[in-house]
VOGU-3710 file (C-alpha; in Angstrom, 3 decimals, decimal comma):
1> mqkifggkss> 170,572/108,336/59,997  167,884/108,796/62,642  167,058/105,057/62,619  170,693/104,090/63,090  171,788/106,717/65,613  168,492/107,510/67,333  168,651/110,651/69,428  172,284/110,232/70,444  174,292/113,448/70,538  177,565/111,612/69,913
11> kkalllgagf> 177,417/109,509/66,746  180,115/106,976/65,916  180,546/104,671/62,925  182,965/101,957/61,887  183,500/102,088/58,124  185,018/98,864/56,795  186,710/98,819/53,402  188,864/100,708/50,926  186,789/100,633/47,731  185,360/103,453/45,648
21> vvkptlthls> 182,283/103,931/47,870  184,216/104,405/51,117  185,492/107,970/50,581  182,108/109,513/49,653  180,489/107,633/52,546  183,153/108,933/54,921  182,741/112,480/53,621  178,950/112,375/54,048  179,157/110,985/57,568  181,862/113,447/58,588
31> qngvevtvac> 179,888/116,405/57,235  176,971/115,262/59,385  178,998/115,213/62,593  179,642/111,481/62,773  182,957/110,307/64,213  184,173/107,646/61,784  186,767/104,934/62,253  187,946/103,789/58,824  189,217/100,222/58,955  191,219/98,595/56,173
41> rtlenaqkic> 193,526/95,600/56,120  196,420/98,016/55,641  196,826/101,149/57,715  198,220/103,030/54,709  194,952/102,620/52,781  192,919/103,791/55,762  195,204/106,806/56,229  194,892/107,730/52,556  191,097/107,587/52,745  191,005/109,684/55,938
51> kdvknarpis> 193,378/112,365/54,665  191,872/115,835/55,098  188,594/114,520/56,545  187,547/115,755/59,970  186,261/113,261/62,532  188,072/110,382/60,777  190,369/107,862/62,458  192,272/105,340/60,312  193,071/101,868/61,618  194,315/98,539/60,335
61> lnvedeaald> 191,831/95,736/60,961  191,494/92,146/59,844  187,782/91,275/60,162  188,723/87,603/60,507  190,303/88,483/63,873  187,153/88,137/65,983  188,571/89,810/69,107  189,939/92,798/67,185  186,690/93,193/65,251  184,640/92,994/68,459
71> tevskvdvai> 186,831/95,657/70,056  186,215/98,121/67,228  182,520/97,284/66,810  181,943/97,832/70,543  183,099/101,461/70,200  180,474/102,544/67,650  176,748/102,896/67,006  176,852/101,425/63,498  179,198/99,251/61,461  179,106/100,009/57,732
81> slipytyhal> 180,519/97,054/55,864  181,782/97,977/52,396  184,063/94,967/52,162  183,397/91,874/50,025  180,077/90,197/50,853  181,840/87,034/51,980  182,897/88,895/55,148  179,552/90,508/56,043  178,432/87,572/58,200  181,553/88,022/60,367
91> viksairkkv> 180,722/91,696/60,823  177,086/90,924/61,624  178,067/88,256/64,172  180,285/90,797/65,913  177,468/93,350/65,816  175,104/90,804/67,354  177,569/90,188/70,191  178,040/93,916/70,767  174,446/94,994/69,973  175,456/97,383/67,190
101> nvvttsyisp> 173,539/98,187/63,989  174,979/97,209/60,568  174,652/98,573/57,030  175,875/96,825/53,861  175,432/97,474/50,160  175,380/93,789/49,260  172,641/91,300/48,565  171,602/89,155/51,517  173,703/85,998/51,369  172,583/82,653/52,817
111> amqelesqin> 175,155/83,116/55,616  173,599/86,466/56,495  170,053/85,080/56,261  170,948/82,364/58,770  171,633/85,091/61,353  168,123/86,578/61,210  166,866/85,108/64,491  170,042/86,180/66,311  169,725/89,677/64,827  166,147/89,892/66,096
121> eagitvmnei> 167,115/88,556/69,531  169,910/91,139/69,780  167,448/93,887/68,871  169,713/95,388/66,227  168,990/96,689/62,748  170,841/95,192/59,783  170,188/97,093/56,557  171,315/95,389/53,353  171,102/96,176/49,657  171,610/99,879/50,338
131> gldpgidhly> 173,493/101,026/47,248  173,195/101,273/43,489  173,110/97,577/42,604  171,593/96,267/44,763  169,582/99,185/46,059  168,529/101,990/43,756  168,033/99,470/40,943  165,275/97,871/43,041  163,438/101,193/43,254  163,570/101,673/39,499
141> aiktiaevhk> 162,467/98,088/38,919  159,429/98,546/41,168  158,588/101,848/39,450  158,873/100,322/35,978  156,819/97,252/36,880  154,106/99,431/38,455  153,956/101,613/35,321  153,555/98,554/33,085  150,792/97,134/35,295  149,024/100,516/35,483
151> aggkinsfls> 148,989/100,646/31,680  147,398/97,179/31,618  150,556/95,375/30,611  151,988/92,116/31,842  155,620/91,360/32,549  156,789/87,892/31,585  160,429/88,405/32,478  162,523/91,153/34,041  166,312/91,413/34,026  168,293/94,260/35,532
161> ycggl> 171,898/94,962/34,603  174,166/97,398/36,353  177,890/97,781/36,713  180,722/100,048/37,665  183,999/101,189/36,245
//
């Protein structure tokens, strides 16, 4: 969290989505003193997620509404996009405009890759593949490959499978 928030005393995050990962992410951030705006397409979903969580503010937000997204992104230090990967580029473009850091759990899509120079010019951090799959699976893959090489083995092919309920 140091990289994202720096030394700021007031930490604010925009948490986009309503999936299974949102509630534990919200809880962790809240327990660490982060003020979190939870944004879902429907206010009811955001309210349900925020129920009984301190420092949480539910809102309805359509990320395809550029002005509305920019308004919310401009209020925070980091935008955490836990929505479908097809929308991450919209979130990143808003973050570039507002100079706000972004975190996603998804693989880097071609649309996101195309924004690399703009991300660098804006001086923001965009962290992707921060989750189980992709994310933790990469760490285990590297560990396994290193162990095989250390033992003198050679890997001809490597497939990783992961899924959720």
